[in-house]
C-alpha positions as CSV (number, residue, x, y, z in Angstrom):
1,X,0.0,0.0,0.0
2,X,1.3,3.4,-0.9
3,X,2.5,5.4,2.0
4,X,1.6,9.1,1.7
5,X,2.8,12.3,3.5
6,X,0.3,15.1,3.2
7,X,2.0,18.5,3.4
8,X,-0.1,21.5,4.5
9,X,1.6,24.9,4.4
10,X,0.5,27.5,7.0
11,X,1.3,31.2,6.9
12,X,-0.8,33.2,9.3
13,X,-3.9,31.3,8.4
14,X,-4.6,29.1,11.4
15,X,-8.4,29.3,11.1
16,X,-8.3,27.9,7.5
17,X,-5.6,25.4,8.5
18,X,-7.7,23.9,11.2
19,X,-10.7,23.4,8.9
20,X,-8.3,21.9,6.3
21,X,-6.8,19.4,8.8
22,X,-10.3,18.4,10.0
23,X,-11.2,17.4,6.4
24,X,-7.9,15.5,5.9
25,X,-8.4,13.5,9.1
26,X,-11.7,12.2,7.7
27,X,-10.0,10.5,4.7
28,X,-11.1,7.0,3.9
29,X,-7.6,6.2,2.8
30,X,-5.7,5.6,6.0
31,X,-2.0,4.9,5.1
32,X,-0.9,8.5,5.5
33,X,0.6,11.1,7.8
34,X,0.2,14.9,7.8
35,X,3.0,17.4,8.1
36,X,2.1,21.0,8.7
37,X,4.8,23.3,7.7
38,X,4.6,26.7,9.3
39,X,6.2,29.3,7.1
40,X,7.2,32.0,9.5
41,X,3.8,32.8,11.1
42,X,3.2,34.7,14.3
43,X,4.3,32.9,17.4
44,X,0.6,32.5,18.5
45,X,-0.1,30.5,15.4
46,X,2.9,28.2,15.9
47,X,1.8,27.6,19.5
48,X,-1.7,26.6,18.3
49,X,-0.2,24.2,15.8
50,X,2.0,22.7,18.5
51,X,-1.2,22.1,20.5
52,X,-2.9,20.4,17.5
53,X,0.2,18.2,17.0
54,X,0.2,17.1,20.6
55,X,-3.4,15.9,20.3
56,X,-3.1,13.8,17.2
57,X,-0.3,11.3,16.4
58,X,-1.0,11.5,12.6
59,X,0.0,15.2,12.6
60,X,3.6,16.5,12.8
61,X,4.8,20.1,12.7
62,X,7.9,21.6,11.0
63,X,8.6,25.3,11.6
64,X,10.4,27.5,9.1
65,X,11.9,30.6,10.8
66,X,10.8,32.9,7.8
67,X,8.4,32.8,4.9
68,X,10.0,30.7,2.2
69,X,7.0,31.0,-0.1
70,X,5.0,28.1,-1.4
71,X,7.9,26.5,-3.2
72,X,10.3,26.7,-0.3
73,X,7.6,25.7,2.2
74,X,6.6,22.6,0.4
75,X,10.2,21.7,-0.1
76,X,10.5,21.4,3.6
77,X,7.8,18.8,3.5
78,X,9.2,17.0,0.5
79,X,12.6,16.7,2.2
80,X,10.9,15.3,5.3
81,X,9.1,12.7,3.1
82,X,12.3,11.7,1.2
83,X,14.2,11.3,4.5
84,X,11.5,9.0,5.8
85,X,11.0,7.0,2.6
86,X,7.3,7.8,2.0
87,X,6.1,6.5,-1.4
88,X,4.3,9.7,-2.3
89,X,3.8,13.3,-1.2
90,X,0.4,15.1,-1.4
91,X,0.5,18.9,-1.4
92,X,-2.7,20.5,-0.1
93,X,-3.5,24.2,0.3
94,X,-4.4,25.2,3.9
95,X,-7.4,27.2,2.5
96,X,-8.9,24.1,1.0
97,X,-11.0,21.2,2.3
98,X,-10.9,17.7,0.9
99,X,-13.7,15.3,0.1
100,X,-13.3,12.1,2.2
101,X,-12.3,10.1,-0.8
102,X,-9.9,12.7,-2.2
103,X,-6.7,10.9,-1.2
104,X,-7.8,7.4,-2.1
105,X,-8.8,8.5,-5.6
106,X,-5.4,10.3,-6.1
107,X,-3.6,7.1,-5.1
108,X,-5.5,5.2,-7.8
109,X,-4.5,8.0,-10.2
110,X,-0.8,7.2,-9.6
111,X,-1.5,3.7,-10.8
112,X,-2.2,4.9,-14.3
113,X,0.4,4.1,-17.0
114,X,3.6,6.3,-16.6
115,X,1.9,8.6,-14.1
116,X,4.1,10.2,-11.5
117,X,1.7,13.0,-10.5
118,X,-2.1,12.7,-9.9
119,X,-4.3,15.7,-9.6
120,X,-8.0,16.1,-9.0
121,X,-11.1,18.2,-9.4
122,X,-10.5,21.4,-7.4
123,X,-13.7,23.3,-6.9
124,X,-14.3,26.8,-5.6
125,X,-15.6,27.1,-2.0
126,X,-19.3,26.1,-2.1
127,X,-18.7,23.6,-4.9
128,X,-20.8,25.3,-7.7
129,X,-17.9,26.3,-10.0
130,X,-14.4,24.9,-10.9
131,X,-11.1,26.2,-9.7
132,X,-9.1,23.8,-11.9
133,X,-8.9,20.3,-13.4
134,X,-5.2,20.6,-13.8
135,X,-3.2,23.2,-15.7
136,X,-2.3,23.7,-19.3
137,X,0.7,25.5,-21.0
138,X,0.0,27.4,-24.2
139,X,2.0,28.2,-27.3
140,X,1.8,31.8,-26.0
141,X,4.0,30.9,-23.1
142,X,1.3,31.3,-20.5
143,X,-0.2,28.6,-18.3
144,X,-3.8,28.6,-17.3
145,X,-6.0,26.5,-15.0
146,X,-8.3,24.2,-17.0
147,X,-12.1,24.6,-16.7
148,X,-11.7,27.6,-14.3
149,X,-15.0,29.3,-13.6
150,X,-17.2,26.8,-15.4
151,X,-20.0,24.9,-13.7
152,X,-19.1,21.8,-11.7
153,X,-21.1,19.5,-13.9
154,X,-19.0,20.6,-16.9
155,X,-15.8,19.2,-15.4
156,X,-13.5,17.3,-17.8
157,X,-13.5,13.6,-17.8
158,X,-10.5,11.8,-16.1
159,X,-7.4,11.5,-18.2
160,X,-3.9,12.8,-18.8
161,X,-3.2,16.6,-18.4
162,X,-0.2,18.8,-18.8
163,X,0.1,19.9,-15.2
164,X,-1.2,19.2,-11.7
165,X,-2.2,21.9,-9.3
166,X,0.2,22.3,-6.5
167,X,-2.7,23.1,-4.2
168,X,-4.2,19.5,-4.3
169,X,-2.0,16.9,-6.1
170,X,-0.1,13.8,-5.3
171,X,3.5,13.2,-6.3
172,X,5.7,10.1,-6.3
173,X,8.7,10.8,-4.2
174,X,10.8,8.9,-6.7
175,X,10.0,11.8,-9.1
176,X,11.6,14.4,-6.9
177,X,14.7,12.2,-6.6
178,X,14.9,12.2,-10.4
179,X,14.0,15.8,-11.4
180,X,14.7,17.7,-8.2
181,X,12.4,19.6,-5.9
182,X,10.3,22.8,-6.4
183,X,12.3,25.7,-7.7
184,X,12.4,28.2,-4.8
185,X,13.1,31.1,-7.3
186,X,9.4,31.0,-8.1
187,X,8.5,31.6,-4.4
188,X,4.8,31.3,-5.4
189,X,2.8,31.0,-8.7
190,X,3.6,28.6,-11.5
191,X,6.1,26.6,-9.5
192,X,3.7,23.7,-9.8
193,X,3.6,24.1,-13.6
194,X,7.4,24.2,-13.6
195,X,7.6,20.8,-11.8
196,X,5.0,19.4,-14.2
197,X,6.9,20.7,-17.2
198,X,10.1,19.1,-15.9
199,X,8.1,15.9,-15.3
200,X,6.8,15.8,-18.9
201,X,10.3,16.5,-20.3
202,X,11.6,13.6,-18.2
203,X,9.1,11.1,-19.7
204,X,6.6,10.9,-16.9
205,X,2.9,11.9,-17.1
206,X,0.3,13.7,-15.0
207,X,-3.1,12.0,-14.5
208,X,-6.3,14.0,-13.7
209,X,-9.1,12.2,-11.9
210,X,-12.5,13.8,-11.6
211,X,-13.3,11.7,-8.5
212,X,-10.6,13.3,-6.3
213,X,-12.6,16.4,-5.1
214,X,-11.5,19.3,-3.0
215,X,-12.9,22.8,-2.3
216,X,-10.6,25.8,-2.5
217,X,-11.1,29.2,-0.8
218,X,-9.1,30.9,-3.7
219,X,-6.7,33.8,-2.8
220,X,-7.0,33.5,0.9
221,X,-3.2,33.7,1.4
222,X,-2.0,35.8,-1.6
223,X,-4.8,38.3,-1.1
224,X,-3.1,39.5,2.2
225,X,-0.2,41.1,0.2
226,X,-0.9,44.0,-2.1
227,X,0.7,43.6,-5.6
228,X,1.9,40.1,-4.7
229,X,0.2,38.2,-7.5
230,X,1.3,40.8,-10.2
231,X,4.9,40.8,-9.1
232,X,5.1,37.0,-9.0
233,X,3.4,36.6,-12.4
234,X,5.8,39.0,-14.2
235,X,8.8,37.4,-12.5
236,X,7.8,33.7,-13.0
237,X,6.4,33.5,-16.5
238,X,9.8,34.2,-18.2
239,X,11.5,31.9,-15.7
240,X,9.1,29.1,-16.6
241,X,9.7,29.6,-20.3
242,X,13.5,29.9,-20.2
243,X,13.9,26.7,-18.1
244,X,11.6,24.3,-19.8
245,X,10.6,25.2,-23.4
246,X,12.6,22.9,-25.8
247,X,14.9,24.4,-28.4
248,X,12.6,23.7,-31.3
249,X,9.8,25.7,-29.7
250,X,11.7,28.5,-28.2
251,X,11.2,31.0,-31.1
252,X,7.5,30.5,-31.9
253,X,6.5,30.5,-28.3
254,X,9.0,33.3,-27.4
255,X,7.6,35.7,-30.1
256,X,4.0,35.1,-28.8
257,X,5.1,35.4,-25.2
258,X,6.7,38.8,-25.9
259,X,3.5,40.1,-27.3
260,X,1.4,38.7,-24.5
261,X,3.9,40.0,-21.9
262,X,3.7,43.5,-23.3
263,X,-0.1,43.5,-23.3
264,X,-0.5,42.3,-19.7
265,X,2.2,44.8,-18.6
266,X,0.1,47.5,-20.2
267,X,-3.0,46.2,-18.4
268,X,-1.1,46.2,-15.1
269,X,-0.1,49.9,-15.6
270,X,-3.7,50.7,-16.6
271,X,-5.0,49.1,-13.4
272,X,-2.5,50.8,-11.1
273,X,-0.2,47.8,-10.6
274,X,2.6,49.0,-12.9
275,X,5.2,49.3,-10.1
276,X,4.7,45.6,-9.1
277,X,4.8,44.5,-12.7
278,X,8.1,46.5,-13.3
279,X,9.7,44.9,-10.2
280,X,8.6,41.5,-11.4
281,X,10.1,42.1,-14.9
282,X,13.4,43.3,-13.4
283,X,13.5,40.3,-11.1
284,X,13.0,38.0,-14.0
285,X,16.0,39.5,-15.8
286,X,18.1,38.8,-12.7
287,X,16.9,35.2,-12.4
288,X,17.5,34.7,-16.1
289,X,21.3,35.4,-15.8
290,X,21.9,34.0,-12.4
291,X,19.8,30.8,-12.4
292,X,17.4,30.1,-15.3
293,X,19.9,29.5,-18.1
294,X,22.0,27.3,-15.9
295,X,19.1,25.2,-14.8
296,X,17.9,25.0,-18.4
297,X,21.1,23.2,-19.4
298,X,20.5,20.3,-17.1
299,X,16.8,20.1,-17.7
300,X,17.1,20.0,-21.5
301,X,20.1,17.6,-21.4
302,X,18.0,15.1,-19.5
303,X,15.0,15.5,-21.8
304,X,13.6,12.0,-22.6
305,X,10.8,12.9,-25.0
306,X,10.9,14.4,-28.5
307,X,10.0,18.0,-28.9
308,X,7.1,16.9,-31.1
309,X,5.5,15.3,-28.0
310,X,5.7,18.5,-26.0
311,X,4.2,20.4,-28.9
312,X,1.3,17.9,-29.0
313,X,0.4,18.4,-25.3
314,X,0.5,22.2,-25.1
315,X,-2.5,24.3,-26.1
316,X,-2.2,25.9,-29.5
317,X,-4.2,29.0,-28.6
318,X,-4.4,31.9,-26.2
319,X,-5.3,31.4,-22.6
320,X,-9.1,31.8,-22.2
321,X,-8.9,35.0,-20.1
322,X,-6.9,36.9,-22.7
323,X,-9.8,38.6,-24.3
324,X,-7.9,41.8,-25.2
325,X,-5.3,40.0,-27.2
326,X,-8.0,37.9,-28.9
327,X,-9.6,41.1,-30.2
328,X,-6.2,42.3,-31.3
329,X,-5.5,39.0,-33.2
330,X,-8.9,39.1,-34.8
331,X,-8.4,42.6,-36.2
332,X,-5.3,41.4,-38.0
333,X,-6.0,37.8,-38.8
334,X,-9.8,37.3,-38.5
335,X,-9.3,34.5,-36.0
336,X,-11.0,35.1,-32.7
């Protein structure tokens, strides 16, 4: 039976974390432990987590002295799992709650051919609409959550997908031994797509199962920091592209990404977030020279699938929310 460590990251969100843990303790799949990683919260929150730990032998606590972001925080948990030889690591957002069969269905998902990541149906709080059914990467260099905002009964059927959501997915620990951990340069946003992209390049697959259901209170953590999402987006999109896109796709995706990047930068300025966008862009330049191009070398050298395969699993269109660029494209090409 697959042994699983569920990693829950807390950063000044103890009320959400307690609800999250209550749902995880009700899982029908029993061969698991929970590690709560506190990411530099107030001392009162750490004390409350210590109390929770003392009352339940399934739950353990690891404390980071400062906020390492999502990527650094979950890496604390993944290292814990690797050291203790768990078969798999489940990452679960503290502002989410799991259906009682969530983990058992993800474990079944890992049994699918070549699957090293299993992801599920992540619904918005209340369960009426979809947060994601996995993520896609587009030929415009931009990831997007599949099915976001659509009605729950319109969820995609189970099958392979480009990327799993870091907020509610299960990963084989053997995968991390092969491709490495989450890239802490991302801090937050798109670090899960980066891991999934590296997974695909290494010849592994990601399986989505519609039976693994969880409910997400979207933005409960990131919403606490003004400009956070904008900064991370402008920093991380070029990092994701530079590290992972195979040589044969660099130019066609790069040209489109440049156009899209300029457009969303203009929108950020228009909406009063220009300073955050500029800081993110400047940070991306720094990461390009100090880290991304060096990591790219190893990732591409270890690529085990042809570029044609990657081209076949990316979406050859704009992300759904890019209505402005769709209008621009239609004016010049006639294509919506």
